[in-house]
N, C-alpha and C positions, 0 to 999 in steps of 0.2 A: 297079837294083841294091838288093838290101836289106841295111842294115847290118847287121852281125853282134854283137850283144850278148855281152860277156865277163863274168866271173862277178867280183864285186871281191875283189882280195887281202885275206883277213882278216889275215893278217899286220902288212901294209900300215895297215890302218885302224887297228888296235890301237897300231900307233906314232905315229902322227900327232899332234902336242900339242894339248893339250887345255886350254881356259882358261876360267875361272871368268868371269860377267857380270855386273854391275849396272847399275840404272839409278836416276838421281835426277833430281831435277825442282827448278828454280828459279822458287818465286814471290815475287814484288815485293810490297808494299803501296802506295797512294798516294804516299806520301811516298819511293819508290824503294829501301825498305829490304827485304832478303833474309831470307825465312823461314826459319831454322833451328830443330833440333827436337832435343829429348835425350832418347836411347832410356834406358828403364830398366835394360837388362843391361851397361850401361857408360857410365863417367862421362866421354863427351866430346859434343860436339854434332856433328850431322850436318845434311845436307838430307834432304828428304824421299825414300824411295826404299828400293829393297832388292836382294835377288839374283832373278836369271833364272831361273825356274823351267824344270823340262824342257819342253821343245815350245812355250817361249813368247817372243814377240819381246821384245826390249827395251824396246819402246812400250806393248805390253801390260803387260809386267810394271810399269813407270812408271805407267800408271793405275790397273793393281790395288794396288800400295802407296799412291796417295794416295787411294784410296776406302778401303782397310784402317786406315791409321794416322790419316787426319785428317778421314774420311766424309765427304769432297768427291766428287762425281761430275763431274770436268775429264780430259780427254782429254791426253795430253801432246802438247806444242805440237811446234814445230821443233825440229830435234837441234842444241844448242849446240855439242857438244865428244864426243868418244870420245879416253880417257886409258887406255894402256898401263899399266899397273901391273906393276912387274917380281916374280919370286916372291921371297917372304919368309914362310919355311917358317914355320907348317907349310903356309902359304897358296899354291897354283900363282899363276902370272902370271894377271891377270885385263883385260877391257876393260872399262872404266865409262864407261855411257853417261850425257847428262845432257842433259836435255830442257829446254824455254822452256814454263814454266808460265802465264807471262803475270803481269798486276797481279791479285790478289785484290781484290775491291770489300769494304766495310764490313759487307756482308748475309754475303760467303761468310766471312769470317774470323770472324762471330759465331755461325754455325753450324758452325765447324770442330769435330768431336769427336775428342780424341786416342784413340788405342787403349789403355786402360789398363795392356796386355800388354807394348806396345811403347816406347810415348813417354808421359813424366810433365810436361813442359812444353815450349812453344814460345817464339821470341820474334824481332821483327823488327830485324836488325841492320843497320846503314848499313854500304854495301860495304868502307869504311874502316878499320872493326872486323873484317870477317871474320877478317884474321889472328891476331886476340886471343882468336877463339870457335873455331878450325876447326884440326884438324891441320896442319902447313903443306901437306903433298901435296893434300888435300880444299881447304883455302883458294887455293892456284895454281891448281887443276882451277874453283873455283867464280869465281874474278875473270875466269880466259881465258873462262869459258862467259858472263859478263854482259858482256864486250867482242865477243863475237860475235852478239849480240842484234842483229837486223837487217841483219846483215853476211854471214851461212851461218856454219856449222859450222869446227871446227878439230880438227885432228890434235893431242894431246898425248901425251908418256911422263912418265910420271910427275910429271905438273901441268905440264911445259913444253913449250911449243909448240917443234915440228921447222921445219926448213925440208924443202920438198920435195925427195927424194931420187931 
């Protein structure tokens, strides 16, 4: 018996919640410090990464952003965390994916070339100093991502781990 295909309900599809998505990467140096970057368009520190573009996966977005922002050809590694960020108008709620970029070699660090339209500097920061460098939600996310290295990914809401419901 053949299965009948029905037409999608366009009005229902239009009503479904849509969320923004972004992907970042945690790179470390040989001393275990975390790479943070300073965007040219705002006065905060971030981890490398950016917005997921239409028809792009979070992992592909991460790999693209690494290439664009840092001039490195490094694929996104293991997923460390997904963080649900509540809406904060004008921004909709979003899903922030953080991947493990691994430990950069001295040669990789020496060949990094910041995209001058996006970033003006970078720094490797000790994990205990992340709270001083990053906005609180991002600091919580990065600390949780660091804790997940080698242990599997974690789900967060607003940078805080939640129990399984």
